[in-house]
C-alpha positions in Angstrom: 0.0 0.0 0.0 1.4 3.5 -0.8 3.0 5.4 2.0 0.9 8.4 3.2 2.7 11.7 2.7 2.3 12.7 6.3 4.2 9.6 7.4 6.8 9.6 4.7 9.6 11.3 6.6 12.8 11.9 4.5 11.1 10.7 1.3 8.7 13.7 1.4 11.8 16.0 1.5 12.9 14.5 -1.8 9.5 15.3 -3.3 9.7 18.9 -2.0 13.2 19.2 -3.5 12.0 18.1 -6.9 9.2 20.7 -6.7 11.7 23.4 -5.7 14.1 22.4 -8.5 11.3 22.5 -11.1 10.0 25.9 -9.8 13.5 27.3 -10.0 14.0 26.2 -13.6 10.6 27.7 -14.5 11.2 31.0 -12.7 14.8 31.6 -13.9 14.9 34.9 -15.8 11.1 34.6 -16.2 10.6 38.4 -16.1 13.3 39.2 -18.7 11.7 37.3 -21.7 10.3 39.0 -24.8 7.5 37.8 -27.1 8.5 35.6 -29.9 6.9 33.7 -32.8 3.4 32.4 -32.0 3.1 34.4 -28.8 2.3 37.4 -31.0 -0.9 35.8 -32.4 -3.0 36.9 -29.4 -1.6 40.4 -29.5 -2.5 40.8 -33.1 -6.1 39.7 -32.3 -6.3 42.3 -29.5 -5.3 45.0 -31.9 -7.6 44.0 -34.8 -10.7 42.5 -33.2 -13.3 43.1 -30.6 -13.8 40.7 -27.6 -17.1 39.5 -29.1 -15.4 38.6 -32.4 -12.6 36.8 -30.5 -15.2 34.8 -28.5 -16.9 33.6 -31.7 -13.8 32.8 -33.7 -13.2 29.2 -32.7 -10.9 27.4 -35.1 -10.2 30.5 -37.3 -6.7 31.4 -36.3 -3.7 30.1 -34.2 -4.5 31.7 -30.9 -6.1 30.6 -27.6 -9.6 32.2 -27.2 -9.8 32.1 -23.3 -6.2 33.4 -22.9 -6.8 36.1 -25.5 -10.0 37.2 -23.7 -8.0 37.2 -20.4 -5.3 39.4 -22.1 -8.0 41.8 -23.3 -9.3 42.1 -19.7 -5.8 42.8 -18.4 -5.2 45.4 -21.1 -8.5 47.1 -20.4 -7.9 47.1 -16.6 -4.3 47.8 -15.9 -2.2 47.2 -19.1 -0.8 44.2 -20.7 2.8 43.0 -20.3 4.9 39.9 -21.1 4.5 38.8 -17.5 0.7 39.4 -17.7 0.6 37.1 -20.7 2.7 34.3 -19.2 1.6 34.0 -15.5 -1.3 31.5 -16.2 1.2 29.0 -17.7 3.7 29.6 -15.0 1.1 28.8 -12.3 -0.2 25.8 -14.1 3.3 24.4 -14.6 4.1 24.8 -10.9 0.7 23.3 -9.9 1.5 20.3 -12.1 4.8 19.9 -10.3 2.9 19.5 -7.1 -0.4 17.8 -8.0 0.8 15.1 -10.4 3.6 13.6 -8.2 1.2 13.7 -5.2 -1.4 11.8 -7.1 1.2 9.2 -8.2 2.5 9.0 -4.6 -1.1 8.2 -3.3 -1.8 5.6 -6.0 1.6 4.0 -6.6 3.8 5.0 -3.7 7.0 7.1 -3.3 9.2 4.7 -5.3 7.4 5.8 -8.4 6.4 9.4 -7.4 9.9 10.7 -6.6 11.6 9.8 -9.9 8.4 11.0 -11.7 8.6 14.3 -9.8 12.3 14.9 -10.8 11.5 14.0 -14.4 8.7 16.5 -14.4 11.0 19.1 -12.8 13.8 18.9 -15.5 11.7 18.1 -18.6 12.8 20.7 -21.2 9.4 20.7 -22.9 7.5 21.2 -19.6 9.9 23.9 -18.5 9.3 25.7 -21.8 5.5 25.3 -21.7 5.5 27.0 -18.3 7.5 30.0 -19.6 5.7 30.9 -22.9 2.5 32.7 -23.7 0.9 29.6 -25.2 -1.8 27.4 -23.5 0.1 24.1 -23.4 0.9 24.1 -19.7 -2.7 25.0 -18.8 -4.0 22.4 -21.2 -1.7 19.7 -19.8 -2.9 20.3 -16.3 -6.5 20.4 -17.2 -6.3 17.1 -19.1 -4.6 15.4 -16.2 -7.2 16.7 -13.7 -9.9 15.6 -16.1 -8.6 12.0 -16.3 -8.3 11.7 -12.5 -11.8 13.1 -12.1 -13.2 10.7 -14.7 -11.6 7.7 -12.9 -13.1 8.8 -9.6 -16.5 9.3 -11.2 -16.3 5.8 -12.7 -15.7 4.3 -9.3 -18.9 5.9 -8.0 -19.4 6.9 -4.4 -21.1 9.9 -2.7 -19.0 12.5 -4.6 -19.6 11.0 -8.1 -21.5 14.0 -9.3 -18.8 16.4 -8.1 -16.1 14.3 -10.0 -18.3 14.2 -13.1 -18.8 17.9 -13.1 -15.1 18.5 -12.6 -14.3 16.2 -15.5 -16.7 18.0 -17.7 -15.5 21.5 -16.8 -11.8 20.5 -17.3 -12.4 18.6 -20.6 -14.5 21.4 -22.1 -12.0 24.2 -21.1 -9.0 22.2 -22.3 -10.6 21.6 -25.7 -11.6 25.3 -25.9 -8.1 26.4 -25.1 -6.5 24.0 -27.6 -8.5 21.9 -30.0 -6.0 19.1 -30.2 -6.8 18.4 -26.6 -10.2 17.0 -27.6 -9.1 13.4 -28.3 -7.2 13.4 -25.0 -10.3 14.6 -23.2 -12.6 11.9 -24.6 -10.0 9.1 -24.3 -11.4 7.8 -21.0 -14.8 7.3 -22.6 -13.3 5.2 -25.4 -11.3 3.1 -22.9 -14.2 2.4 -20.6 -16.6 1.8 -23.6 -14.3 -1.0 -24.7 -14.0 -2.2 -21.1 -17.8 -2.7 -21.1 -17.3 -5.7 -23.3 -15.6 -7.5 -20.4 -18.2 -6.5 -17.8 -20.8 -9.0 -16.5 -24.1 -8.5 -18.4 -25.8 -7.6 -15.1 -23.5 -4.6 -14.6 -23.1 -3.6 -18.2 -26.4 -1.5 -18.4 -25.5 0.5 -15.3 -22.0 1.2 -16.5 -23.3 2.3 -19.9 -25.8 4.6 -18.3 -22.9 6.2 -16.2 -21.0 6.9 -19.4 -24.1 8.4 -21.2 -25.0 10.6 -18.2 -21.5 12.1 -18.3 -21.0 12.3 -22.0 -24.4 13.4 -23.3 -27.1 16.0 -22.3 -29.6 14.7 -19.8 -32.2 13.8 -22.4 -35.1 11.6 -21.3 -34.0 8.6 -23.3 -30.6 8.7 -21.6 -32.1 8.5 -18.1 -34.2 5.5 -19.2 -31.1 3.6 -20.6 
């Protein structure tokens, strides 16, 4: 059984060290960066379009609609800066450094969580995603949270509705932020749909109903399934 964090002793210090290392790599010279390449797409949209046009432009251009609307709110309130464009990704990257290893610790134990935490900390791609004004770090965190919420929804229990709602919110927001996240968001549905073939016939109907309740609007025929 995995060792609880509160009783881990020195092992928990290694996890904290990995988080601090990863945070240091992501914060190093963070405030001295300038906008490059695709980071300009959102700025161009702020100059050329109104917020309502941005909101309704899904799939038209290479920019993230929610982030661009956030940038518009910042520009209208107190001014937009490079730091103002990058802070959501920085916070998401650091949150992933904490939440993902803790989840692995609780499910698989410290022997897996600590190497995983250090690999997250020094991953060049994840460091870069946390430092640029592109939605990848936020999308990654949302998809991971969505998958965990889906699995807890699938197990049932008194908080099943809460976990299902969390999954839906994270999956929709991740797909809205970056369309390529859509297949990752629906992957748990496909996996468990196939797994129904191995279920006992007596449980198959209830399991299928749980999938439909989460993946489709609450139409009357869904509730009668």
